[in-house]
N, C-alpha and C positions, 0 to 999 in steps of 0.2 A: 579634410577631403581624404577619400579612400584611395589607397593605393591598389592598382589593378595589376595582379600577377598574372602575366602572360608570357609566351615564348619570346625570347630575346629576338630570334630571328623575325617574327612577326612585327616587333617594334621597329626594327631596323628596315624593314621593308617598307613600313608605313612613314617613316621619317624620310627615306629616300625619295618618296613621292611628293614631298613638299618643297615649294619654291626655295625656302629658307636653306635646304641642304643640297640644292642642286650642284654646287661646285664641290662637294665632299666625296672622297673616295669611300669604299666600304670599310677599310681600315678605321678611318676617321669616325664614321658613325658608329661602328662596333664598339670603339674605344669610349665613346660618349655615352652609350647605353649602358655599357659594363662598369663606367666610372661614376655610377650613382645617377645616372639620368634614369627617369621613371615615368610611367604613365599613371595618372591619377585621375579620379573622377569626382567632379563637383556636382552637388545636388542643387536644383532651384533655389535661388535666394542665399545660397552659400557664398561667403566672401573669400576670394582666391587671394586678395591683397587688401591690405588694411592701411589707409592713409597713416603716415607717421611712423609705421613699423620699421624694423631694420631687418631686412631679410633679402640678401643678394642671390635671388633666384629668378630666372627666366621662365617664363610659361609660353607654350605655343598651343592653342586650342586646336584640337583635331576634329572636334565635331561640336555641335551645340552653339551657344551664343552668350557672350559676355557683354556687360556694361561697365563703363568707366564712369565713375562718379566723384565728385570733388564737394568738400563741405564749404558752404559760403560762410560769410561773417556772422549770419544768424544762427548757425549750427545746423542748417538744412543741407541734405545731400542733393546736389543737382547733377543729373545726367549729361555728360558731355560728349559721349562717344559709345558706339557699339562696336564690338570686336568679333569679327567673323572668323572661321576656322582658317588656319594658315598664317595669321597675323601673329606678332609677338607682344607680350606685355612684361613689363618689369624691367625693361632695358637699362634704364638710368641706374637704378639699385644694383643691378647685376653687374655693371661695369665700374661704379663708383662707390658702392657700398653706403650710399646715402639713404636716408629715410624716404619711404614712399610717398609720393605726391598725390596719390589718389587711391580711391578704392576702386576694386574691380569685383563685380558680383555676377554670378551665373543666372542668366534669365531663363536658361534651359539647362537640363542636365547636360553636362559638358565634359567631354574627355579631352585631357590636356597631357602634353609632354612637359615635364618638369625637369629643368637643369639647373643645378646648384653650381656656385663658383667651384667648390672642390672638384666636381665632375669636369669642369673646364680645365683644371690643373692636370688631369690624366692624358690629356691630348698632346700631340706634337705642336711646336710653335706654329706651324703653318696652318693647322686646323684651327688653332686659337685665333689667329689672324683672320681666317675665313669667317668664323662666327662674329668677330668684332665688324668686319666689313659688311656683313649682312644686317647687322644691328644698325650701322651707320646709314645703310641704304634705306631701311625701313624708317628710320627717324627724319631723313631728308625727305622721303615720300610723304610723310604726315605733315611735316612743315610747309611742303608745297601745297597739300590739299587745304590746310588751314589758311595760308595765304590768299588762295583762290577764294575760299568762303568769305574771308574778310574784305577782299576787294569788291565781292558781289553784293555786299551790305551797302556799299556807298552809293 
């Protein structure tokens, strides 16, 4: 992925518009951006996350579209979800430092906010808790959606 060099204040303004950062104050977002949070550009077909890799990085697409794919027993990649702007990807590895459980591929040219675990460490404990709270809420929301999908199959 290509890093996009842009003015910090523009990145901060962009992030403050996202639902994920709604409870963050200006200082929290500024520290996150200055602590190695960055904007990157993924081209069509580029893998953002590779299944099995160890990379504790959280991504939030700002534009474009991503697809989540898992590899089945036959070794074929199966699409399981689309990721629109504003959602998060890579949460489990970001929190637990565990291997990635899926591939994530850009279906369109996609601009993403990339946050490493080292960037997280630059934040005040209250801001770290806000990030973890947002991740938990996103995961609960996805679980709820999957439960609805599964119940409709019956």
